[in-house]
C-alpha positions in Angstrom: 41.5 44.0 -121.7 44.6 44.0 -119.6 45.0 47.7 -120.2 41.4 48.3 -118.9 42.2 46.2 -115.8 45.4 48.2 -115.2 43.6 51.5 -115.5 41.0 50.3 -113.1 43.5 49.2 -110.5 45.4 52.5 -110.9 42.2 54.4 -110.4 41.4 52.4 -107.3 44.8 53.0 -105.8 44.5 56.7 -106.6 41.2 57.0 -104.9 42.5 55.1 -101.8 45.6 57.4 -101.7 43.4 60.5 -102.1 41.2 59.3 -99.3 44.2 58.7 -96.9 45.8 62.1 -97.7 42.6 64.1 -97.4 40.6 62.0 -94.8 40.3 65.0 -92.4 39.0 67.3 -95.2 36.6 64.6 -96.4 35.3 64.0 -92.8 34.8 67.8 -92.4 33.0 68.0 -95.7 30.6 65.2 -94.8 30.0 66.6 -91.3 29.9 70.4 -91.9 29.2 70.7 -95.6 30.8 73.1 -98.1 30.8 76.3 -95.9 32.6 77.0 -92.6 34.5 74.3 -90.8 36.1 74.4 -87.3 39.7 75.6 -87.6 41.2 72.9 -85.4 40.4 69.5 -83.9 38.1 69.2 -80.9 39.5 67.9 -77.6 39.5 64.1 -77.0 36.0 62.7 -76.6 34.4 66.0 -77.8 32.9 67.1 -81.0 32.2 70.4 -82.7 28.6 71.7 -83.1 27.8 75.0 -84.8 25.9 77.4 -82.6 23.8 79.9 -84.5 22.2 83.0 -82.9 20.4 86.1 -84.3 23.6 87.9 -85.4 26.5 85.6 -84.8 27.6 82.0 -84.9 30.6 79.9 -83.9 31.6 76.2 -83.4 31.2 75.0 -79.8 32.7 71.8 -78.3 30.2 69.3 -76.9 31.8 67.0 -74.4 30.3 64.3 -72.2 29.2 65.6 -68.8 30.3 69.2 -69.5 27.3 71.4 -70.1 28.3 74.8 -71.5 25.3 76.6 -72.8 25.1 80.1 -74.3 22.1 82.5 -74.3 21.5 85.7 -76.2 19.8 89.0 -75.3 16.6 90.3 -77.0 18.6 92.3 -79.5 21.0 89.5 -80.4 23.9 91.8 -79.6 25.1 89.8 -76.5 25.7 86.1 -76.3 27.0 84.7 -73.0 27.2 81.7 -70.8 25.2 81.3 -67.7 26.9 83.0 -64.7 28.9 80.6 -62.5 28.7 80.6 -58.7 31.9 82.7 -58.8 30.2 85.4 -60.8 32.0 84.6 -64.0 30.3 84.6 -67.5 32.0 84.4 -70.9 30.6 87.1 -73.2 30.6 88.0 -76.9 29.2 91.4 -77.6 28.5 93.1 -80.9 28.8 96.8 -81.6 28.1 98.9 -84.7 30.6 101.1 -86.4 30.3 103.7 -89.2 31.5 102.7 -92.6 34.2 105.4 -92.4 35.6 104.0 -89.1 38.7 101.8 -89.4 39.6 99.3 -86.7 42.3 101.7 -85.6 39.7 104.5 -85.1 37.6 102.2 -83.0 40.5 101.2 -80.8 41.6 104.7 -80.3 38.1 105.6 -79.1 38.1 102.8 -76.6 41.6 103.7 -75.5 40.5 107.3 -74.9 38.1 106.1 -72.2 41.0 105.0 -70.0 42.2 107.3 -67.2 45.5 109.0 -67.5 47.0 106.5 -65.0 45.7 103.6 -67.0 47.1 104.9 -70.2 50.6 105.0 -68.6 50.5 101.2 -68.2 48.3 100.0 -71.0 48.4 100.2 -74.8 46.7 98.9 -77.9 48.1 95.5 -78.9 47.6 92.9 -81.6 46.5 89.7 -80.0 46.8 87.2 -82.9 49.2 84.4 -82.0 50.8 82.1 -84.6 50.1 78.4 -84.4 53.0 76.4 -82.9 53.8 72.8 -83.8 54.9 69.6 -82.0 58.1 67.9 -83.1 56.1 65.5 -85.2 54.6 68.4 -87.2 51.1 68.3 -85.7 49.7 71.8 -84.7 49.7 72.6 -81.1 46.4 74.5 -80.7 45.7 76.8 -77.8 42.3 78.4 -77.4 43.6 81.7 -78.6 43.0 83.8 -81.7 45.3 82.8 -84.5 46.0 84.7 -87.7 42.7 84.2 -89.7 41.7 85.3 -93.1 39.3 88.4 -93.0 39.9 89.0 -89.3 41.9 91.6 -87.4 42.1 91.5 -83.6 43.3 94.0 -81.0 43.3 94.3 -77.2 44.1 97.1 -74.8 46.6 95.3 -72.6 49.3 95.9 -70.1 52.5 97.2 -71.7 55.2 94.5 -72.0 57.8 96.4 -69.9 55.3 97.1 -67.1 54.3 93.4 -67.2 58.0 92.4 -67.0 58.7 94.7 -64.1 55.7 93.3 -62.1 56.6 89.6 -62.8 60.2 90.2 -61.9 59.2 91.9 -58.6 57.1 89.0 -57.5 59.0 86.2 -59.2 55.9 85.4 -61.4 52.2 85.9 -60.7 51.7 88.6 -58.1 48.4 87.2 -57.0 45.0 88.9 -56.7 45.9 90.6 -53.4 48.7 92.6 -54.9 46.4 95.1 -56.5 47.2 94.6 -60.2 43.8 93.4 -61.4 42.0 95.6 -63.9 45.0 97.8 -64.6 43.3 98.8 -67.9 39.9 99.3 -66.4 36.8 97.1 -66.0 35.6 97.6 -69.6 38.6 96.4 -71.5 40.8 95.1 -68.6 40.8 92.0 -66.6 42.3 90.2 -63.6 46.0 89.5 -63.7 45.6 85.8 -64.2 43.1 86.0 -67.2 43.4 86.8 -70.9 42.2 90.3 -71.6 39.1 91.0 -73.7 39.9 91.6 -77.3 38.1 93.3 -80.3 37.6 91.5 -83.5 37.0 93.1 -86.9 35.9 91.1 -89.9 36.1 92.7 -93.4 33.0 90.7 -94.4 30.9 92.7 -91.8 32.4 96.3 -91.9 29.4 97.7 -90.1 30.0 95.7 -86.9 32.8 94.6 -84.6 32.9 92.1 -81.8 34.2 92.3 -78.2 35.3 88.9 -77.0 35.2 88.8 -73.2 37.9 88.0 -70.8 38.6 84.4 -69.8 41.0 82.5 -67.5 43.5 79.9 -68.7 40.7 77.4 -68.9 39.2 78.8 -72.1 35.6 78.5 -73.1 35.1 75.4 -75.4 34.5 77.3 -78.6 36.6 77.8 -81.7 37.5 81.4 -81.3 38.7 81.6 -84.9 35.3 80.4 -86.3 33.2 83.3 -85.0 31.0 84.9 -87.7 28.9 88.0 -87.3 
């Protein structure tokens, strides 16, 4: 009888320890099910909600008093926020590609659209950024694309040496009046103070690729690494 009690106590402690160690995973499982989960925690007082459209989906943060709605076009190839009073709208746009086209082929085709002057200062770049960590070991998530299974991302951005020359000349941000906005064009470029648009390829959907629109340092409240198409 004492052996049965001992085993019961041991099993109870094991379950408690398992629950403590994997409480985040258990919470995600209960909230989101067995399929996709958000790739990082939501901001304080916010929660993740999956937004599903005709051809793509992602996790969006819902925060008290901060409406951030997305709408799609008739074909389901463009999902965007409502335009602000400043004329800004965050966009996700789907394109098709032939089965024989590699991500590099697609990027070279977009790069070929640049003018000779733009090619002098812009290049194809990888945009995945590794996750950094606080001293206590907790991940320090920025709303940027991190290395993610199945996904490859590229942008056409300002060359690093050109960027350095400009920032050294102005001691940092040259400002919008200096004439350095959209150095890579209006299709794949952006203003100096914003993150450039980037292209996302997912090996689970080889017939498509995604253009993630430009955004300023206040990123849209979605999990950029959770986008599926």
